[in-house]
C-alpha positions in Angstrom: 135.8 54.9 107.0 137.9 57.5 106.8 141.4 55.5 107.6 140.4 53.5 104.2 140.5 56.1 102.3 143.9 57.1 103.3 144.9 53.3 103.1 143.5 54.0 99.1 145.5 57.1 98.6 148.5 55.0 100.2 148.4 51.8 97.8 148.0 54.5 94.9 151.3 55.9 96.2 153.2 52.8 96.2 151.9 52.0 92.4 149.5 49.3 92.9 147.4 51.0 90.2 150.0 50.9 87.7 149.1 49.1 84.3 150.9 47.9 81.3 152.3 50.7 78.7 150.8 48.9 75.6 147.4 50.1 77.0 148.2 53.5 77.8 146.6 56.7 76.0 147.2 60.2 77.2 144.6 61.9 79.4 144.5 65.3 80.2 141.7 68.3 80.4 139.3 66.3 82.3 136.7 68.3 84.5 136.7 66.7 87.5 139.6 64.6 88.0 141.9 67.6 86.6 145.1 66.8 88.3 145.2 63.8 85.8 147.6 64.7 83.1 149.2 61.5 82.2 148.8 57.8 80.6 146.4 55.9 81.2 144.8 52.9 80.4 141.2 52.7 78.4 139.0 50.0 77.7 138.0 50.1 73.7 134.7 52.5 73.8 135.7 53.9 76.9 136.1 57.8 77.0 138.4 59.7 79.7 135.0 61.9 80.3 132.9 59.1 80.8 135.3 57.9 83.6 135.6 61.4 85.0 131.9 61.7 85.1 131.8 58.4 87.0 134.8 59.3 89.4 132.5 62.4 90.0 129.4 60.5 90.7 131.0 58.3 93.2 132.4 61.6 94.9 129.0 63.6 95.0 127.8 60.0 96.9 130.3 60.7 99.4 129.1 64.5 99.5 125.8 62.7 100.8 127.5 60.9 103.4 129.5 63.6 105.0 126.1 66.0 105.4 124.8 63.6 108.2 128.0 64.9 110.1 128.6 68.0 111.5 131.6 68.8 110.0 132.6 71.7 112.2 133.0 69.3 115.2 136.5 67.2 115.2 135.9 63.6 115.1 139.6 62.2 114.2 142.6 63.4 112.7 141.4 64.8 109.6 138.3 67.3 109.0 135.9 66.7 106.3 137.7 69.1 103.9 140.6 66.6 104.4 138.4 63.7 104.0 136.9 65.0 101.0 140.6 65.6 98.9 141.8 62.1 99.7 138.8 60.7 98.8 138.9 62.9 95.2 142.6 62.0 94.7 142.1 58.1 95.6 138.8 57.9 93.2 140.8 59.4 90.3 143.8 57.7 90.8 142.0 54.3 91.2 139.9 55.6 88.3 142.9 56.7 85.6 146.0 54.4 87.0 149.3 55.4 85.9 150.7 53.5 83.2 154.1 52.1 83.7 156.8 52.3 81.1 157.9 48.3 80.0 161.1 49.4 78.4 
């Protein structure tokens, strides 16, 4: 559940989503993953905008799940808003991994 969201964020921070520099493309000004402003690997014929749209669709699926809960009730250590923020960061981080320098 919620713990996996935080584990995903931790793995992203620790660098588990780092790609080699030769496949990197600068990405910025996305509508959903607006915090992305760095080089990330993009497959041929795949745009950053299409990946951004996919990330938003995954996020909206989580929103659908959260409506089943009374977010005014305290369930664990985190609120629904904190879950949303963590999930958005995580989904954007795995959708747009940071490229590492090969130098």
